[in-house]
N, C-alpha and C positions, 0 to 999 in steps of 0.2 A: 824333180817330179813331184817328192814327198808334201814339198812344202804348198806344192798347188791342191793334193789331194786334201792334206788337213784343210786349209782356205774354205774348199770347194764343200766338206762337209760342214762347216761349222758355219756357214753359211747356209744349206741345204736343213743343219740344227736348229737354224736360231732361226729361219723361216717356217719351219716347215712343227717346231713342238707344239704340243698339243698341250697349254698350258693347265693346271688343273685344279689352281689357286685363285680362290674367290676372297674375296671382299673379307667376308665373316671372316677366314682365314689366316687375315693378315696381325690380329691380337697374340697370336702366337708368334711371331717377330719381339715379345718385349721382352725383357730382358737382358742375363745378362750370358753372353757365346763365345765356343772357345773357336780357334780355324782348327779343324782335325783334317784337312789335305787341299791342295793346291791342285788342282786338275791342265796343265797348257798347251798349245794347241795342235805341239806332236804330242799327242796322249804322254808327256813325261809327266810323271806326278812326283810331288814333295810332300810327304808324310808328317807329323807335327806329334812329337811328344807334350810333355806340359808346355803349357804354355808361358810366361811372366806375365806377361798381357791380356788383357781380354776386350770385348768388346760392350756393351749397355746402349740394347735399343731401345729410346721405345716411342709408339705409334699413334695418333690419336688423327684421328681422320684419313686423308690423306696427305699425311703428312707424318716426318721425325727426325729423332736426330740419335745420331751417334756419336758417344764418348768411347776411348782407348782412358781401360780401367786397369792399377796394378792387384792382385790380392793381396791382402798379409795375414801372415799367420794368427791374427788374434780377429780372420772375420770380416774385419774392415777392407777399406779399397783408397789406396792412392790415383789421382785420378787429378791429369792437366785442364785445364780451364778451354781447351781444346774442343771446341761441337763441330762436327760437321749432317748438317740439316741436310734432309731430303724430303720429296715428294714423290706420292703415288701417283699413277698414271696406269692404264688399259690402253693399249697400241696394240692394235691386234691382236685382243684377246689375252693377251701378255700380262706381265707387269713386270712395271717399269719403276728404278727406283733412280729417280734426277739429283743427284748431292752437287751441291754449294757452297763454296768457301770463301773466303776472300783470295782464296790464292789459286784457285781449280774449280774447272767443272767436271762434271763422268756420269754417266749413268751404270746402274746393270742390273739386265735380269732376271727377274728372281722367276730361279725354273722348278724348285721343290722347296716344300716348307710344313714343317707339320708342328706337335709340339715338344717332340726333342731334336731337332736339326733342321737346316734348311742351306739352299744353296742359292750364287748369284754366279751369270758371266757376266765379265767386263764386253765392254765392245772391243777389247783385243783376242778374244773367244777364249781367256786365264777361266778357269773356275774355281772359286771359292768356297769350300764344305764347312759348314759350321757346326758342331754339337752346343746341346746345354751344354752350360758353367754345371760344374758339381767345386765346391770350391772341398782343400782338401782340410781330413776333419782329422788331427792329430788327439790321442791320447792323453790326458791331463791326467 
């Protein structure tokens, strides 16, 4: 019963959510981000502290990409050659990020965005919350 209620609530949220994200706001996605928490469809939450990996996102018009980065203590970043490209589209007044890699394709709904944070919900109803990455500064 709880599972059915959760699914119904997710569908209602997905269908009825009022997206206040404008195309002009999408530039806020540019930069370095770290995941802060994941909210699962059953309501459980996984919080993250310090992350060894972060995401670099770059958006230009209606497309963008995401790369996994590993911050180094000297202020540089290690990265892989893997890139997750995405297209941005508006469907029913919602902003949808459509990813495509050689191995997979998926969508995420952008549900919140400002200069310091954003969150997306995937097709399984899992919400990922991100915060702007702040490099660790070690005194010299």
